[in-house]
NUKEPA-101082 format. One record per residue (C-alpha): y, z, x; residue number from 1. Coordinates in steps of 0.1 Angstrom, whole numbers. Layout:
<rs>
[[Y, Z, X], NUM]
...
</rs>
This chain:
<rs>
[[150, 145, 91], 1]
[[123, 122, 95], 2]
[[100, 113, 65], 3]
[[64, 111, 80], 4]
[[35, 94, 67], 5]
[[1, 112, 73], 6]
[[-32, 110, 60], 7]
[[-60, 140, 55], 8]
[[-93, 144, 47], 9]
[[-94, 163, 15], 10]
[[-130, 169, 0], 11]
[[-147, 137, -1], 12]
[[-113, 114, 1], 13]
[[-93, 106, 30], 14]
[[-60, 108, 14], 15]
[[-24, 94, 23], 16]
[[7, 113, 20], 17]
[[45, 118, 27], 18]
[[59, 145, 43], 19]
[[94, 161, 49], 20]
[[114, 192, 55], 21]
[[104, 227, 60], 22]
[[105, 258, 40], 23]
[[82, 265, 7], 24]
[[58, 236, 2], 25]
[[64, 216, -32], 26]
[[34, 190, -42], 27]
[[48, 160, -56], 28]
[[25, 143, -79], 29]
[[32, 107, -91], 30]
[[21, 91, -121], 31]
[[-9, 68, -130], 32]
[[9, 39, -141], 33]
[[-2, 6, -122], 34]
[[14, 4, -85], 35]
[[26, 39, -86], 36]
[[24, 60, -56], 37]
[[41, 91, -39], 38]
[[67, 66, -18], 39]
[[73, 47, -46], 40]
[[79, 75, -72], 41]
[[97, 100, -50], 42]
[[114, 77, -18], 43]
[[149, 83, -36], 44]
[[145, 125, -35], 45]
[[123, 132, -4], 46]
[[150, 135, 22], 47]
[[176, 156, 0], 48]
[[151, 177, -12], 49]
[[136, 179, 20], 50]
[[164, 199, 31], 51]
[[155, 227, 12], 52]
[[118, 225, 8], 53]
[[85, 209, 26], 54]
[[76, 183, 4], 55]
[[40, 167, 5], 56]
[[40, 137, -16], 57]
[[3, 124, -17], 58]
[[-11, 91, -31], 59]
[[-36, 101, -59], 60]
[[-69, 95, -58], 61]
[[-72, 55, -61], 62]
[[-39, 48, -57], 63]
[[-18, 36, -25], 64]
[[-36, 41, 6], 65]
[[-57, 70, -6], 66]
[[-92, 65, -9], 67]
[[-108, 50, -46], 68]
[[-130, 73, -68], 69]
[[-167, 71, -59], 70]
[[-175, 88, -96], 71]
[[-156, 95, -127], 72]
[[-131, 114, -119], 73]
[[-122, 151, -138], 74]
[[-88, 172, -138], 75]
[[-107, 199, -120], 76]
[[-117, 174, -90], 77]
[[-81, 165, -89], 78]
[[-67, 197, -85], 79]
[[-94, 205, -59], 80]
[[-84, 174, -40], 81]
[[-47, 184, -41], 82]
[[-51, 219, -32], 83]
[[-68, 206, -3], 84]
[[-41, 185, 7], 85]
[[-21, 219, 9], 86]
[[-41, 237, 25], 87]
[[-50, 210, 54], 88]
[[-13, 206, 57], 89]
[[-5, 244, 63], 90]
[[2, 258, 31], 91]
[[-16, 295, 26], 92]
[[-7, 291, -11], 93]
[[-28, 272, -30], 94]
[[-19, 275, -66], 95]
[[-35, 244, -80], 96]
[[-71, 261, -71], 97]
[[-64, 291, -92], 98]
[[-50, 275, -122], 99]
[[-80, 248, -133], 100]
[[-79, 240, -167], 101]
[[-109, 259, -185], 102]
[[-129, 239, -210], 103]
[[-128, 251, -246], 104]
[[-156, 246, -270], 105]
</rs>
């Protein structure tokens, strides 16, 4: 099973991600630590998990090979970007777009 390196235009950001496997999509989001990225944090698990799931491990905005932000990022923008990655990768389910955090005043 080959782990593939890909890019997708997700909203305004050219987004880099790793993909492996077939089946239900699992979007693996890395930390925001300096130097973090999809490959660095998940490379040890991707092949094994890819036997049961289709893994998508993007470099979040501003990390790895994904574009840097052009303005301040809000949680809702990050969620929409990750939802776009799932859609562009062929997923019909897009749970992140439906679970955006709401501001409570």
